[in-house]
N, C-alpha and C positions, 0 to 999 in steps of 0.2 A: 504494500500500500504506500509506503514511503517513497518508493521509486516512481510510482504513478503520480503521486502528489508533486514530486520534483520535476518530472517531465511536463506535467500540466502547468505548473507555475512558470517554468522556463518558457514554454511556448506562448502562454498568455501574456507574460511580461514582455516578450519580444513583440507580440502583436500590438499591445496597447502602449508600449513605451513607458511602463511603470516599473518600480522596484519590485523584485520578487517577494520581498518581505510582506508587502501589502496583501499578497495572496497566500504566501506560505504560512504565516503565523495563524490566521484563522483556520486554514485547512489542517494544520498540525494539531491545533487545539480541538477542533470539532471532529475530525476523522480519526486521529490517533489518540485522542483523549489526553493530550499533553497539557500540563499546567501552562498557563499563559507565559510565565517567565521562561520555562523550559522551551516552549515553542519559539520565543524570541531568540533565545540563545542558539537554538538549532538553526534558525533562519540566518543568523549572523555567521555561523560556522559554514553554512552552505555558500556564502559569498566568496570564500577564499578560492576554491577551484575555478569558479566562474570568472572572477577577476583575473586570476592567473592566465587562463586561456584567452580572455579578452585582451589582456596586455600583450601577450605573446603574438596574437594575430595583428594587433595594431602596430606593434614594433616592426613587423614585416612590411607594413605599408608606410612606415616612417612617421607615424602619428603619435609616437610615445615619447613623452618628456620624462625621462627616468628620474631626473633630479626633483622635479615637481611631484612626481608620483611617490617617491620615497619620503619627501617632506609631508605630503598629505597622509601617507600611510602611518608615519610616526605619530603625527598629531591624532589621527583617528584611533590608533592603538591606545594612547593615553586617555582619550575621551571615552573609549569603550570601557576601560577600567573604571573610570569615574561613573559611567552609566550603570555598570554592574553593581557598584557600591550603592548607588542611588536606588535602583530597582529593588535591591534586596532590603533596603531600609523602608520602602514605601509599602503600604497595604496592596495586596494583589488586586483588589477591586479597583483601586485608584489607577493602577497601571493598565488594567483592562479598559477602563473608561477613557483614559488618555489615548490609548491606541485606537479605540473606536473614534475618538475625536480626530486623530490624524487621518484615519481612513475616510471620514466624512469630508475633511478638508481636501484630500487628494481627489475624491470623487467630484467635489465642487469645482476644483481647478480644471479637471479633465472636461467636465461638461461646459464650463465657461470657455475653454479653449476651442472645443468643437463648435460651439455656437458662433464664436467670433470668426472661425475659419469658414463656416458655412455662409455667414453674412458677407464675407469678403470675396467669396467665389462668384465669378460672373455667371449669369444664367445662360441658356443656350443662344440668346440673341446677342450676347457680348456685353450687356450692361450689368452693373452690379445688382445682385438680388437684395431685396429688402426684407 
């Protein structure tokens, strides 16, 4: 089941251009009955191979700035440690509601972006649609 969830999250994330964690965390919590904090940690761990493959592929195209990537990675590692300490200090329900808030925000941004793009596209006559 975990493999199916990973494949589905990867495909859907690629199709919709969103972070896999938005899909993985709820799927792991609902389908594998993981605690919310464990689901978040598992999702973060799943990023490592995906980021490594993505960096390797982009390096082949000349799109990788290794120095910036290492700096961002170092800061992200320290921030992850701080986040782990924080999530372990907060009540699980608060973490769950905060994640739900983030999901709602992402959904709102995606919808707003889609509406804006639809409004900017010209109709079949060549004039902007209203």
